[in-house]
N, C-alpha and C positions, 0 to 999 in steps of 0.2 A: 881580433880586429885590430888593426894598427891605429896608433894614435891619431895620424892624421884623418883616417876615415871616421873615427869617433867625433873629432871636431867639426868635420863637415857635415855629419848627420845632426848634431847639436844645433850648428848654424842654420841648418835647413828648417829645423823646427820653428825657429823664431823669426826667420825671414821670408819664408815662403807663404803665399796668400795672406799677407798682412792685412789687407783690407778686411777679407772676411773674418778673419780672426778677431779684428778690432771690434767689427760690429757684433759678434757674438758675445765678447767681452762686455762691451757696452750695455748689452741687452740683459746679460745676467745682473749687471750691477744695478740697472733701473728696476728689475723685478725684484731684487733683494731689498732695495730702498722702499718699494711700494709695499712688499709684504711686511717687511720689519717696522714700517710706519703705520699699518694698519692696527687700529685697536681690537682686541679681541672681543669677540661677542659669543653670548650664550643663547642656545635655542633649545626650547623643550620639544620632546617627540613622544609620541605613544608608539611603542614598538610591539608588535605581535610576539607571542611566546610559541616556540616550536619545541616539541619533545622528541628526541631522536634516539634510535637505538632501543625502543621499548622492548622488553622480553615478552617472548610470545605466550608465556603462561601467566603472565600477570595483567591486571587491569587497575587503572587509578579510579579510586571511587570518590574523592573528594572534589570540589570544585577548585579550579586553579585560575589564577589571574589570565585573562586572555591577552591583555597587554601590560607592558612595564612603562611606568612613567621615567624617562630617560632625559638627562640635560647633557647636552655636547656643547663644548667650547672650541673656538677656534677662529682663525683670521677670517673675515667675511668671504674672502675670495675662495677658501677652502670649504667653508660652510655651504657655498652655493652649490658645490659639487655633490652635496648629499642628497640622495633621493629617498625619501622615506618609505615609499612604496617597495623598495628593494632592500629594506632592513628588516632583520628578523634576528630574535634572540634564541639561539639554538642551545638548549640544554640536553647533555648527553646523560641519559638515565639508564645506561647498559648495566649499572650496579643496583638497580632498583631491587628492594627486597619486599617481602611482605611485611606490612605493618607501616610505621610512619617513617619517612625519609627526608632528609633536609638537603636540599641542593642550592649552595651559593650561586648568585648571579655576580659576575664581575665583568669589566669592560672587555676582557678577551672574548666574551661571547657575542661582541658587536664589532662587525667589520666596518672600518672607518677610513676615509681618505688621509693620506700623510698630513700633519699638521693639525688634525682635530683630535680632541680627547674627551672621554667621558667624565663628567664631574660629579654626577649623580645617578643612582639607579635605586627606583623604588618600586616594588619591596627588594630588599637586597638580598634575600633567598627565597625559594620555593618549597612549600611542604606538599608531598605527595603521600598520599595513604594508599596502599596497594594491596589488593586481595588476589587469591588464586582465581584465575579465568577457568569457567567450567561451563559444560553444556547440559541440556536438559530438554527431553521431549515433554510437552504438555498439550492439554486439550485446548481447543478453540471454542469460545462461547460467543453465540451472536447477541447482538443488542438490536431488536428489532423494536421500533415504536411507532405509536398511532395505531388507529384502528381503520379496518377496510370500510368500504361504502355501506350504507344500510343495507340490510339483508345478505351481507356477505361476512365470513369469518375466516380466521387462520386455521387450516387443517393440520399443518405440520410446518417445521423449519428444519432445514438441514444445511449444514456447514461442510464444505469441501475445500481442503481435506479436514479430516476430524482433528488431527493434531499437527504440530509444528516444533521444530528444534529451536531453542533459544540459546543464548550463551551470555555470560555476564559474571560480575562478582559472586563467588560461591555463597555469601551470606544472603545476598539478594535472590539468587536463583532458588535456594533452598526453600524460601517462604512462597515461592510461585506455584500454584497448582494449575492455573489455566491462564489464558490470554483472551481478552474481549476484543471484538472488532469494533470498528467506529458505527456509530448509530446509523441504522437503515430505516427510512420513514415509509411507512406503508398507508399514511392517511388516505382514505377514500379510494383506495384501489378496488378493482373489480375482477381482477385476474392475477394468475400466480406470477411471481416475479424471480428472476435470476440476476444477482448484481455482485460485480467484483468489488471487494471492500478492503480498505487498509485496517492494519491491526493497531490497537491503542497502546503504543509503546513510546509515543514522543514524551519526553521529559523522564523517562525511566532509564537507568543506567544498565539497559539490556539491549540486545540487537539478535536479529535473525542469523542463525547458522548460514542459511543461504536464502536468497530472494526467491519468494514463492507466491503465486497468485492464489487468493483467497476468495471463495465465492460463497454467497448465502443464497439459499433457494428458499422462498417462502410461499407454500402451497395456499393458494386462497380459494374457497368454495362458496359457492351461494346456498343460502339457508334452504333446506328441503321443506317441502310441503306434501300432505297426503291428499289425494282425491278419490273419493268413492262414488262410482257411477252404478246406478242401479237400473236394470231394466234396458241394458245395452243389447240391441237387437243384433242376432246372428245371421249372417248371410253366406252362401255358398258362393264360391268364385270358380273361374277357370273351367267352366262346364257349359255345353250348349242343351243339356237336358233340363227338363222342369225340375226344380228342386223345392224341398219343404224341410223344414228343421224342427224338431221337438226335443225339449223346450225351446222356443224361439229367441228367447231373452237370457242373458247372464248378468250377474253382478261382478264387478271388479273394484280393486282397491289398487291405486297407483301411488307412487311416491317419485318425487323429483325436484329439481330446482324451482324455487318459487316462479320465476318467470315462464318456464316451461308450463307448468300446471295452470298458469293463468292463460298462456295462450291455447292450452287444451280446452278449457271452458270456453274460450271465446270462439275458437274455430272448430271445435267438436271432432277433433283430427284422431280420436282414438276409434279404432274399428274392430268389430269381433267377426271373424271370418273362419270358414271352412274351405280348404283348398281341394277342390273335387276334380283337379286334373287327372285324366287318364281313367276316371272311375266309370264303370258301367251302371246300367240302370239296376236299381235294387235298393234295398234298405240295410245300414249298417251304423254303427256307432263310430263317432270321429271326434278326434280332440279339436277343441275350439283353439284358435290362434288369435292374440291380441296384437295388431298393428297399432304401434305407437312411436312417438318421436325419440330419436336417440337421447340417452341420458335419463330417460324414465324407467323406472323399475315397476314389474308387476308383483305385488304383494299378495293378492288374493283373486281368485276366479272361481266362480260357483254359478252352475257345475262347469267342471272343465271338459265334459264330454257330453256330447248331444247326439240324438238320433237324426241321421241325414237320409232322405227318401229322394231317389232320382228316378225320373219315368219319362218315357218319350212324351213329347208334346203332342 
């Protein structure tokens, strides 16, 4: 470049757009005076702690501070730019080992606007105790409390699935043989229940390998009662012929839920019959059939066979 060209270029730098350049310079000078004239202020913050790069084969077993007490100093105009909700102390734990580990906390862990600085961090270091992360399959135990309604009882309790995989610190996992469900209340129920329940692991340093629904089935039955009926009359059915039975009465012993037995007593709903459908006139031995409500068992029948005579009317 020729000397004349250089002079012209430098001249243009200082002479072109003089008004705009003057305004920019004046603004910069005013801002400098404002900032330099401001008194520094110091504000306290509680900043959350975040661990990053945690080794996949380790787990922290001790309680660590959820927040750090941090004081930040700077001109008020700079401090107004700080948004506490966007601040996090990020600790790189990639070098974490089994046992006790100490990680210093320094201002570099906190991102601040220009002109602000950290004057205090409490605590100044974080202690992490780490153990090997392991998995284990354990049984699930139900926690059923309360009593069914009067005259009802728990016949069986089933958990689905029977086992589940958990993971956590090696020392803790070794001590665990089973995991209990949250409490299931069956007070005053009169029927079987099936309910999805959570596992009681809140507050323990363990977790599930995978989320899985757990259900508890409580089979509730009514108290059974026996009923003896003596001299129950036997009748032939499904025949147009004249019939007679010998002996004409039988004795039976029944067992069933208390409410059903009570209904049988009241309604006399148990019948002793001989099905004569398709039988010709004559005399033969036939088995007695006891017709009774569903849910009732026949324990005893005497006699179980009688003589049936069929003849023309």
